[in-house]
Phi, psi and omega in degrees: 000159183294144178284134182244177183227072172287183180302128183289152180280190179288167180299319180298318180298318179299316180295318180296318178298317180299315180294321179298313180296320179299318179296317179297321178298316180302318180286318183293335183284349177296143183276121180292136174091356182262353182249133181296339180273106185296338180294329178293321177299319180295320177297316180300312181295321178295321179297321180293320178296314178298320181298314180298319180290322179296317182292330182291338180247000184279138177298136185303314182294324177295320178301313183291321175296324177297321177300317179299316179299319179292326176294326181285345184291333181081355179280113186298322180295316178293317180300315180298314179296320180295317180292322177297319177297318179299317179298324182281324194250350182296327181294342181273352180285136179295153183300321181297313179293322182303322182290332182282343184256014181306313180302321179293317179298320179299318178294319179298319178298326176298317177297320180299316180298323178297319178293322179292328178292317184278341180048053185302306174204160186295322180298319179291322177298316180296319178297321179298315180292326177297317178293319179297322178299315180296321177295318180297319181295327183248024188307138175243156177308135182107347181258358185301314183297317180299320178290319179299319181293344178275345184301315179303325179292323177297319178297319178299317180293320178297318180294325182280344174074326186302316180245028184297321184297313180288328177294318177296321179300318178289318183294328184298338181276348194270318188309315182280347181269314184262351172055232185300342179299339183274355185305318181300341185248352195292329178293318177294323179299312181299313181300314183292319183289319177299317178297321180294316179295320180296326181296316181195086185297328183292334183268354183272135178286170178297343183299326180299314178290326180296324178296311181297318179298318180297323178294325178291326181283319189275322183224057185298327185287348181268357178285127179250184183302320182297318183288313182292326178297321178299319181289319180298311181294326176298315180295314181299312181295323178298316180293320179298318183286340181247019181054046177063027175252075182293141178292154179304322180293318179294318180296320178296322179295317181294321177298318179295320179300313182296325183276324191260324182293146181300133181299323183286355172258316186291316182296311177299325179296318178294320179296317179295321180295327182302322180300317180290327179291318181289331179296326181271350179054036179266089185293343178293345177278348185297317185300305179293326180298311183282343172294312181287329176294319178299316179296321180293315180296324180296325184265342187289150175286146183301319179300323179294321179294315180297326180296326183251018188299316182299314180292322179295317180295325176298319177301315182293318179299317179296322180293319177298327177291321190266328188290132175292157179285087186197206179299326179301312181297319182295325178290322177298317181295319178299319178293320179298321178299320177297325177295312184297325180302328183274357185257148171269178183302317183296326180278327185281322188301315177298325178295318180297320180297319178294322178293320177297314179298320178302321185273326191243352187290330187233090181287342182279345180293137180298332182269007186297322180295316178299319180295318179294321177299312180298318179301315179299318180296321177296313183295322178298316179298319179291324176296319179300323184273311188266350180055230186297343179297338181272347186295326177303333180284352174294345177298331175290329194260344186303306181296312177300323180291320176300314180295321180295315179296322177297323180293330175287321181296326181272352181089004181287335179238150179214011181287113186293321184293321178294317178301314179302317182295317180295313183293319179294322177300313179298316181300312181294323179294317176301316188294326183258014181280142179253014180095352183284323182259307186279074172279168187299329180294322178285323178296326179295325180294323187266339187298308183297312177301327181289318179296326181286007172275354178302312177295333179290318187291336182292344178259004187249172178298161181304324181301326181293323178297316178295321180298318180294316179300316179297323180292320179294322177296315179294323177299312183294332178300329184275345190275136175241349184271122182295324180296322178291321177299315179299317181297316180295316180301315181289320181299320179291315183294331179298335178288348176285352178261009178292154176284341180275117183299326179297323180290322179296317180296315182293322178298317178296320180297316179298316181296319178300316181295322179293321179292323177296319185276325188226039181303324180298320179289329186266001186307322182289353183247022181295321183296312181293329178291323182297330178299315181289326179298316180298317179301313184289332179294340179259011182294151181286344181265126184297325181293323176296318179299314180299318179294326178294324177294322178297319178294320179300315179299320181295319180292316183291337175297337182255315190259356187079193183298135180248011182298327182278351183273336186269000000 
C-alpha cells in the first residue's frame, strides 16, 4: 500500500524503527536455498514478510530518514537493501511528503555518489542506480545538483559495460528533469550511448534511446554537426543491418531528431554525409538516408531550406543518377517532394528546368532512358500531390513526349518502363486538368501519337493495354472540339482494319471503353462507328466478333438501335 505521512512519532521511535528495519534488511538479504541449514531460509523468508508489513504501516518520512540512517551505518548489506527499498517505494510517497524530505534525499544521494566512487561491489552499485532512477523520476526542486553530480559516475559505468544497463536506467530520467545542467556531459553521453548501441543494439534497453530522445527534447539547440551525424549514421547503419526494419525506439529517435535538432545544423550534416555515401556507392544506404532527409525537410523552416537549396538539389540529382528504379528511387522521390512542398513558384521553376535538362538534354547518353524514367516518376509523384498546379510545367514535356511516343510507334524505342512512365504522366495530367493547359490545340498534338500506341501495346503486357485505354479516356474528358472527337474516334476504329488480329481486338476494346465513358460526347458519331462494327461482326476471328458486339452494346446504350445506321 502507498506510504502515507501521519503525525510522526518521537525521535526514539524513529531510531527504533530504523534499527528494526535495518535488522530485517540484514536478515532478508540472505540468499534463500544457499545454506544447508533450512531454518536460516525460514528466518530469511519471515524477515521479508515482516519487512513488507512494517513498511506498509511506516510513516513515509520516517522510512526515508531510516534509509539515511542505514546509509550512515556503513554496513554494505544494509546499505544495498536500503537503496533497493528506496528504489521500489519512493514512487509511492505522496507529492506533498516528497517535497518535505528533499534535504534527506540530497544527503542520501551524497552517500550514493560515495559508493559509486569507491565501486565497493557490483550489487551495491546496482542498488545505488536503482535508487537514483526512482529519485530522478520523482525529482523535486532542490535535488537537481545532486542528480547532476551523479552523471559522471553513470558515464563511467556505461563505459565499463558491467553495470551499463542500470546506469542507463537512472540516466534516462535526467535529461528532461535537470535540463541545461546536463550540457557539460551531453556530448560524452551521446558518444558513449551510440557506441553501446552499435555494439549490440538487441541487448540494449529502451533507456538508451530514451536518454538520446530526452537530450533532443531538453537541449535541442546545443546539438551540433558531430552529434547529429552520429545519430544519422547510427540510424542508416541500423536500417541496413535490419533490411530497413527500424525498431520503434530507433524510429522514434529519428523523428525527434528531425523535429527538434536545428535545421541549420541538420541539413548541412546530411549534405556532408551524402558525399561519403556516394563515395562508397552503397545504394542500400539510400532508403534510410532519404527517409531521414524527408523527415528533416518536412520539419525544417523554409529559410533554412532556401539557404541550402543549391546543395540539396545537387544531392537529389546525384541520387536520381545512382538510385536503381526500385524502392531506393521511390524514397528519393518522396524526399524530393518534401523539398518542393517548401518552395514557392519562383524557387521551384529554375529547379524544374534543371531537372528537365538533366533528363532530356542529352539523348545520345547511354543513361538518358534511365533519366527520363526517373523524371516521369518524379513528375507523377508531384502530380499526385499538387494536382493541376503541375500542369503548366507540361509545356516543357509536350514536345519530348510526342517524339517519344512516335519513336515507339516506329519501333525505334522499346523500353517498357519508359513507355509506362510517359503514358501514366499524360493520364494523370489529363485527369487533373482544369482546362487551363490542355486546350484543344495541345490535345490535338498528343492525340494521334497516343492512338498510334495501339500497335505497340499488342506486344506489351496486359497492364499496358489498360494503361493506354485509361489514358485515352482521360484525354477525351479534356476535349471540347467536335472535330477532334471525330478524328480520335475514326483513328482508333481504323486500327480494326489491321491484318493483326490482336490490333483489331485492342482497337475495339479501346473504342468500347470510350463509348462507355464518353458516350454523350460521341453520340454524333454513332453512324460512322456502326460501319466498323458491321465489318468486325463479319470477321473470321471469333474474339473480334465478340468485341464488336460489346462495342455495339456500348453505342446502343447511348444512341439506341444502330441497325438502321449501317
